[in-house]
C-alpha positions as CSV (number, residue, x, y, z in Angstrom):
1,M,2.1,-10.2,-71.0
2,R,3.0,-12.7,-68.1
3,V,5.9,-10.6,-67.4
4,S,4.3,-7.3,-67.3
5,G,1.5,-8.9,-65.8
6,I,3.9,-10.5,-63.0
7,I,6.0,-7.0,-62.5
8,K,2.5,-5.1,-62.1
9,F,1.8,-8.0,-59.1
10,A,5.3,-7.4,-57.8
11,V,5.0,-3.7,-57.7
12,A,1.4,-3.4,-56.3
13,V,2.7,-6.0,-53.3
14,A,5.6,-4.1,-52.8
15,G,3.3,-1.0,-52.5
16,F,1.1,-2.5,-50.3
17,L,4.2,-3.6,-47.9
18,V,5.4,-0.4,-48.0
19,T,2.3,1.6,-46.8
20,F,1.6,-1.3,-43.9
21,Y,5.1,-0.4,-42.8
22,I,4.3,3.4,-42.6
23,V,1.2,2.7,-41.0
24,S,2.1,0.9,-38.4
25,Q,5.0,2.8,-37.6
26,I,2.9,5.9,-37.2
27,F,0.4,3.7,-35.2
28,E,3.2,2.4,-32.9
29,I,4.3,6.1,-32.4
30,K,0.9,7.4,-31.8
31,L,0.4,4.1,-29.2
32,D,3.6,4.9,-27.3
33,R,2.7,8.7,-27.0
34,H,-0.7,7.6,-25.9
35,I,0.6,5.6,-23.3
36,G,3.3,7.7,-22.3
37,N,1.0,10.5,-21.6
38,L,-1.2,7.7,-19.6
39,F,1.3,7.2,-17.0
40,A,2.5,10.6,-17.0
41,R,-0.9,11.6,-16.2
42,S,-1.3,8.7,-13.7
43,A,2.2,10.0,-12.2
44,V,0.8,13.9,-12.0
45,E,-2.3,12.9,-10.6
46,T,-1.2,10.4,-7.7
47,S,1.4,12.8,-6.9
48,V,-1.1,15.4,-6.2
49,R,-2.9,12.8,-4.0
50,A,0.0,12.1,-2.0
51,T,0.9,15.8,-1.6
52,K,-2.9,16.9,-0.7
53,P,-2.7,18.1,3.3
54,P,-5.3,15.8,5.3
55,R,-8.2,17.1,6.5
56,Y,-8.3,18.0,10.5
57,K,-11.6,18.4,12.7
58,C,-13.1,21.8,12.4
59,G,-10.3,22.4,9.7
60,T,-7.7,23.1,12.4
61,A,-4.3,22.9,11.0
62,K,-3.6,20.1,13.1
63,A,-5.1,16.9,14.8
64,C,-5.8,17.3,18.4
65,P,-4.3,14.3,20.8
66,E,-6.5,12.1,22.2
67,K,-8.7,12.8,25.5
68,H,-9.0,16.5,23.4
69,F,-11.6,18.6,22.2
70,T,-10.8,20.1,18.8
71,F,-11.8,23.7,18.5
72,K,-11.7,26.5,16.2
73,M,-13.3,30.0,16.1
74,A,-13.4,33.7,14.8
75,S,-15.1,37.0,16.1
76,G,-17.3,38.6,14.2
77,A,-16.1,41.0,11.1
78,A,-17.4,44.5,11.6
79,N,-21.2,44.4,11.8
80,V,-21.6,41.9,8.2
81,V,-20.1,39.0,9.2
82,G,-21.0,37.1,12.2
83,P,-18.8,34.8,14.2
84,K,-18.2,31.1,14.4
85,I,-17.3,28.6,16.9
86,C,-17.0,25.2,15.9
87,V,-16.0,22.2,18.8
88,N,-14.9,18.5,17.1
89,D,-15.8,19.1,13.5
90,N,-19.3,20.4,15.0
91,I,-20.3,24.0,14.2
92,L,-21.9,25.2,17.3
93,M,-22.4,28.9,16.0
94,S,-22.5,30.7,12.9
95,G,-24.0,33.1,10.4
96,V,-25.3,30.5,8.2
97,K,-26.9,28.9,11.3
98,N,-28.7,32.2,11.9
99,N,-28.3,31.6,16.0
100,V,-25.4,34.8,16.4
101,G,-25.7,38.1,17.2
102,R,-24.4,41.7,18.1
103,G,-22.5,41.6,21.6
104,I,-21.0,38.6,23.3
105,N,-21.4,35.0,21.7
106,I,-21.3,32.1,23.8
107,A,-21.3,28.1,23.7
108,L,-21.3,25.7,26.9
109,V,-20.0,22.1,25.8
110,N,-20.0,19.3,28.6
111,G,-16.2,18.9,29.3
112,K,-16.3,15.4,30.1
113,T,-18.4,14.3,26.7
114,G,-17.9,17.3,24.6
115,D,-21.7,17.6,24.1
116,V,-23.5,20.7,23.4
117,I,-25.3,22.4,26.4
118,D,-26.5,25.6,25.3
119,T,-25.8,28.8,22.7
120,K,-27.0,32.0,22.9
121,C,-26.0,35.9,22.3
122,F,-26.1,38.7,24.0
123,D,-26.4,42.1,23.3
124,L,-24.6,43.9,25.3
125,W,-25.0,47.1,23.1
126,G,-28.4,47.9,23.1
127,G,-29.5,45.5,25.8
128,E,-29.2,44.8,29.3
129,V,-26.4,43.1,31.0
130,A,-28.7,41.0,33.6
131,P,-30.0,38.3,31.6
132,F,-26.1,38.0,30.7
133,I,-25.0,37.6,34.3
134,D,-28.2,35.4,35.5
135,F,-26.8,32.6,32.4
136,L,-23.0,33.2,33.6
137,K,-24.3,32.4,37.2
138,K,-25.8,29.2,36.2
139,I,-23.1,27.4,33.9
140,P,-22.2,23.7,35.7
141,D,-18.9,23.7,36.7
142,G,-16.8,21.2,34.2
143,T,-18.3,23.3,31.3
144,M,-15.9,24.1,28.2
145,V,-17.1,28.1,27.6
146,L,-16.5,29.6,24.3
147,M,-17.0,32.9,23.6
148,A,-16.7,35.8,20.6
149,T,-18.1,39.2,20.3
150,Y,-19.7,40.7,17.3
151,D,-20.1,44.2,16.9
152,D,-19.6,45.6,20.3
153,G,-19.6,43.1,23.0
154,A,-18.2,45.5,26.0
155,T,-20.7,48.7,26.3
156,K,-23.0,46.7,29.0
157,L,-20.0,44.8,30.3
158,N,-20.4,45.7,34.0
159,D,-17.5,45.0,36.8
160,E,-20.3,41.6,38.0
161,A,-20.1,40.4,34.7
162,R,-15.9,40.9,34.1
163,K,-15.8,39.3,37.3
164,L,-17.5,36.3,36.5
165,I,-15.7,35.8,33.2
166,A,-12.7,36.2,34.4
167,E,-13.1,33.4,37.0
168,L,-13.6,31.0,33.6
169,G,-10.1,31.9,33.0
170,S,-9.7,35.2,31.2
171,T,-6.9,37.2,31.1
172,S,-8.3,40.2,28.7
173,I,-11.9,40.7,29.9
174,N,-10.9,43.7,32.1
175,A,-9.4,45.2,29.1
176,L,-12.3,44.7,26.6
177,A,-13.6,48.3,25.4
178,F,-16.2,49.2,22.7
179,R,-15.7,47.4,19.7
180,D,-12.9,45.7,20.3
181,N,-12.7,41.7,19.1
182,W,-12.2,39.0,21.3
183,V,-12.8,35.2,21.4
184,F,-12.5,33.5,24.7
185,V,-12.5,29.6,25.4
186,G,-12.5,28.8,29.4
187,G,-13.9,26.8,32.1
188,K,-16.2,26.8,34.7
189,G,-14.4,26.1,37.9
190,I,-10.9,26.3,36.1
191,K,-8.1,26.9,38.4
192,T,-5.5,28.4,36.4
193,K,-6.1,31.5,33.7
194,S,-7.0,30.0,30.0
195,P,-4.1,29.8,27.4
196,F,-7.0,30.1,25.0
197,E,-8.0,33.6,24.6
198,Q,-7.2,36.3,21.8
199,H,-7.9,40.1,21.9
200,I,-7.4,42.8,19.1
201,K,-8.4,46.7,20.3
202,N,-10.7,48.9,18.2
203,N,-7.9,51.9,17.5
204,K,-8.6,53.7,14.3
205,D,-5.3,54.2,13.3
206,T,-4.6,50.3,12.6
207,N,-8.7,49.3,12.1
208,K,-8.8,46.9,9.3
209,Y,-12.6,48.0,8.9
210,E,-13.8,51.8,9.4
211,G,-15.0,51.8,13.0
212,W,-13.6,48.2,13.6
213,P,-10.4,46.1,13.5
214,E,-9.8,43.3,11.8
215,V,-11.2,39.6,12.7
216,V,-9.8,38.1,15.4
217,E,-9.2,33.8,15.1
218,M,-8.1,31.3,17.4
219,E,-7.7,27.3,17.0
220,G,-6.8,24.7,19.7
221,C,-6.7,21.5,21.2
222,V,-8.9,21.9,25.2
223,P,-8.0,19.0,27.2
224,Q,-11.3,16.4,28.3
225,K,-12.2,16.6,31.5
226,Q,-11.4,13.9,33.6
227,D,-13.2,12.2,36.9
């Protein structure tokens, strides 16, 4: 009986040791995989964070240098989506702000401080041009002027209005016609023509929308006015 008992005990101990060894091996494999997965996931997440592009003011493609104002703007899309004007990460005009309208949308910004002076929209299809002309004449010297069309910004424009906009630095205003899309950044008292202007003609053969060309967008860096 003693021998039999010893054998049974030895078998039980051996079985226990074998079971313990197998379980420990499986646990180590799972643990290794788990740790490996953690490191792999961490490496991927770190890589994603490292390659995520930085965000610049107004969502522009690159940062502006010091003593420059960042801007990004877009004309309206047909007569459905209004224009958008952003300066230094501050959305000045948009459909969401509910301060845009048919015609020419205009934002005035202090050329030294970047502070917003005024925002207006002038209906130059169904309205009159006189209020627009009066507004242009009263723009203070040193003001940055941003303009964007929506639907139609040219039907009621006359020579006087076009001349005043040309004096702000525009080179395309005399060619602006019915339902053209146009964006422009100029300045009151500017001595040269502005490099910030985009114009797309209304052409039934190339229009993106029925009766209107595609949206025109523009971004850039405007030098801060110095004393």
